[in-house]
C-alpha positions as CSV (number, residue, x, y, z in Angstrom):
1,M,5.9,0.3,-9.5
2,V,8.6,-1.9,-10.9
3,D,7.5,-4.9,-13.3
4,A,9.9,-7.7,-11.8
5,R,9.8,-10.0,-15.3
6,T,11.4,-7.0,-17.8
7,A,12.6,-4.6,-15.3
8,T,16.5,-3.6,-15.7
9,A,18.9,-3.2,-13.0
10,R,18.5,0.6,-13.4
11,D,14.6,0.3,-13.1
12,F,15.4,-1.1,-9.9
13,D,18.0,1.5,-9.2
14,G,15.7,4.4,-9.8
15,A,13.1,2.7,-7.4
16,A,15.6,1.9,-4.5
17,H,16.6,5.9,-4.6
18,R,12.8,6.9,-4.8
19,H,12.3,4.6,-1.9
20,A,15.4,6.2,-0.1
21,N,13.6,9.7,-0.7
22,F,10.2,9.0,0.9
23,F,12.1,7.2,3.8
24,W,13.4,10.8,4.9
25,I,10.2,12.3,4.0
26,W,8.6,10.4,6.8
27,L,11.9,10.4,8.5
28,I,11.1,14.3,9.2
29,I,7.6,13.5,9.5
30,T,8.3,11.1,12.0
31,V,10.6,14.0,14.2
32,I,7.6,16.6,14.0
33,V,4.9,14.0,15.1
34,V,7.3,13.3,17.7
35,V,7.6,17.0,18.9
36,V,3.6,17.3,18.7
37,G,1.8,14.4,19.3
38,H,4.5,12.0,20.9
39,W,3.4,8.4,20.5
40,W,1.4,8.9,17.9
41,A,5.3,9.4,15.7
42,V,5.1,5.4,15.7
43,I,2.6,5.5,12.8
44,P,4.7,7.6,10.3
45,A,7.9,5.6,11.8
46,A,6.6,2.2,10.4
47,F,5.9,4.3,7.3
48,A,9.7,5.0,7.2
49,L,10.8,1.6,8.3
50,F,8.8,0.1,5.4
51,Q,10.3,2.6,2.7
52,I,14.1,1.8,4.1
53,A,12.7,-1.8,3.4
54,Q,11.6,-1.5,0.5
55,S,14.7,0.6,-0.7
56,V,16.9,-2.2,0.0
57,S,14.6,-5.1,-1.7
58,A,15.6,-3.0,-4.9
59,T,18.7,-2.7,-4.4
60,R,19.3,-6.1,-3.6
61,A,17.0,-7.4,-6.7
62,A,19.1,-4.8,-9.1
63,E,22.6,-6.3,-7.7
64,A,20.9,-9.8,-8.8
65,L,19.9,-9.2,-11.8
66,R,23.5,-7.5,-12.5
67,M,25.2,-11.0,-11.1
68,G,22.8,-13.1,-12.6
69,T,21.1,-14.3,-10.0
70,Y,17.9,-12.9,-10.0
71,R,15.6,-15.6,-9.4
72,I,12.2,-14.2,-11.2
73,P,12.8,-15.0,-15.2
74,N,13.8,-11.7,-16.6
75,P,15.4,-11.4,-20.1
76,N,18.2,-8.8,-18.6
77,N,19.2,-11.8,-16.0
78,G,23.3,-11.7,-16.1
79,A,23.2,-9.1,-19.1
80,P,25.9,-6.3,-18.3
81,D,25.1,-3.5,-16.3
82,G,21.5,-5.6,-15.7
83,N,20.3,-4.2,-19.0
84,S,20.1,-6.6,-22.2
85,A,18.7,-3.9,-24.6
86,P,21.2,-1.4,-26.1
87,L,21.0,2.0,-25.0
């Protein structure tokens, strides 16, 4: 889980990537359950939709940090590449 008050854009990008990967896992599980359990596929499909929503949210937060429009107080807001700390 990313701390919204101290995270960098790179942290949010990583979270978005993890959620996108979990989306694919839940999508595969949904397809398997469709074949086996039919209407029970609604449950893993809901998890897949939740993961994609989380991925989009993290991507938007990373972009807001890069542009300086992130609404939560964060020292990385508006920093180059959303990261105020030296590499």
